[in-house]
C-alpha positions as CSV (number, residue, x, y, z in Angstrom):
1,M,44.5,78.8,100.5
2,A,45.7,82.4,100.8
3,L,45.3,84.6,97.8
4,G,47.7,87.3,96.7
5,V,51.4,87.4,95.6
6,S,54.2,85.8,97.4
7,N,57.8,86.0,96.1
8,G,56.6,87.2,92.7
9,A,54.0,84.4,92.3
10,L,50.3,84.1,92.6
11,S,49.0,81.2,94.7
12,P,49.5,77.8,93.1
13,L,46.5,75.9,91.7
14,N,45.1,73.0,93.6
15,G,45.1,70.6,90.6
16,K,41.4,70.7,89.9
17,P,40.3,71.5,86.3
18,N,38.3,74.4,87.5
19,A,41.1,77.0,87.3
20,V,43.8,78.5,85.0
21,S,47.0,80.4,85.7
22,T,49.9,81.9,83.9
23,Q,52.2,80.6,86.6
24,T,51.5,76.9,86.7
25,D,53.5,73.9,85.5
26,Q,50.2,72.1,84.8
27,Q,50.0,72.3,81.0
28,A,46.2,71.8,80.9
29,L,45.6,74.7,83.2
30,K,48.3,77.1,81.9
31,M,47.7,80.3,79.9
32,D,50.1,82.9,78.6
33,P,50.7,86.1,80.5
34,L,49.9,89.4,78.9
35,P,52.6,91.9,78.0
36,F,52.6,95.3,79.5
37,K,51.0,98.0,77.4
38,G,53.1,101.0,78.2
39,T,53.9,101.3,81.9
40,M,52.7,99.1,84.7
41,K,50.2,101.8,85.6
42,D,48.9,101.9,82.0
43,S,48.6,98.1,82.0
44,K,46.7,98.1,85.3
45,F,44.4,100.8,84.0
46,Q,43.5,98.7,81.0
47,V,42.8,95.6,83.1
48,M,40.7,97.6,85.5
49,R,38.7,99.1,82.7
50,I,38.0,95.7,81.3
51,L,36.9,94.3,84.7
52,Q,34.6,97.3,85.2
53,S,32.9,96.6,81.9
54,L,32.0,93.1,82.8
55,D,28.9,91.8,84.6
56,R,28.8,90.3,88.1
57,V,32.3,91.2,89.1
58,K,33.5,93.0,92.3
59,I,37.0,94.3,92.9
60,V,37.9,93.2,96.4
61,K,41.5,94.3,96.7
62,E,43.8,96.5,94.7
63,T,47.4,97.6,95.1
64,P,49.8,99.2,92.6
65,D,50.8,95.7,91.3
66,Y,47.8,93.5,92.2
67,I,44.1,93.2,91.6
68,H,41.7,90.6,93.2
69,A,38.3,90.4,91.7
70,V,35.4,88.1,92.5
71,F,33.0,86.9,89.7
72,S,29.6,85.5,90.6
73,S,27.8,83.1,88.2
74,K,24.4,84.3,86.9
75,F,22.1,81.6,88.3
76,F,23.8,79.7,91.1
77,H,26.0,82.6,92.3
78,F,29.1,80.5,92.5
79,K,32.1,82.6,93.1
80,D,35.4,82.6,91.2
81,D,38.5,84.4,92.4
82,V,40.4,86.2,89.6
83,E,43.8,87.7,90.4
84,F,46.2,89.8,88.3
85,Y,49.8,90.4,89.3
86,L,51.7,93.1,87.3
87,D,55.3,92.0,87.4
88,Q,57.5,95.1,86.9
89,S,60.6,93.0,86.5
90,T,59.3,91.1,83.4
91,H,56.7,93.6,82.2
92,L,54.1,90.9,82.2
93,V,50.6,90.7,83.6
94,H,50.2,87.3,85.3
95,F,46.7,86.0,86.2
96,R,45.0,83.3,88.0
97,S,41.3,82.4,87.9
98,A,39.8,79.7,90.1
99,S,36.4,78.4,91.2
100,R,36.0,78.4,95.0
101,V,33.9,75.2,95.0
102,G,33.4,72.1,92.9
103,Y,35.7,70.1,90.7
104,S,35.0,71.0,87.1
105,D,33.7,74.4,85.8
106,W,33.1,73.3,82.2
107,G,35.9,75.7,81.1
108,V,34.3,78.8,82.5
109,N,37.5,80.2,84.0
110,R,39.5,79.6,80.8
111,K,36.8,81.2,78.6
112,R,36.6,84.2,80.9
113,M,40.4,84.7,80.9
114,E,40.6,84.2,77.1
115,D,37.9,86.9,76.8
116,I,39.7,89.3,79.1
117,A,43.0,88.6,77.3
118,N,41.4,89.3,73.9
119,R,39.9,92.5,75.2
120,Y,43.2,93.5,76.7
121,Q,45.1,92.9,73.4
122,K,42.6,95.0,71.5
123,E,42.7,98.0,74.0
124,E,44.5,101.0,72.9
125,T,47.2,102.3,75.2
126,Q,46.1,105.6,76.8
């Protein structure tokens, strides 16, 4: 499945419980998007700052309205793709976090995105 943004949406989830998204109709996998903090640029700066503060993460693609990061697990080095889409029209930061392999992730992607969302909400706008 191709990652990225198409027609204002991140890639759909594959239905496995090892992912979350703000743009899914699957209630068990859905999370709320984050409101912009200031401008789109300010909001992206906050997201990037949080990502750079976390362990085992690599930014693999970045555009003015999109970030793709890869997280690696500590022991088995499983990779999870985490994407952020900054939607200028709605002033919302949408995200998607999904494991590349397996079926269940024991809630790792949801916990990670809840942590990032909490850090984002606590950040002061620059």
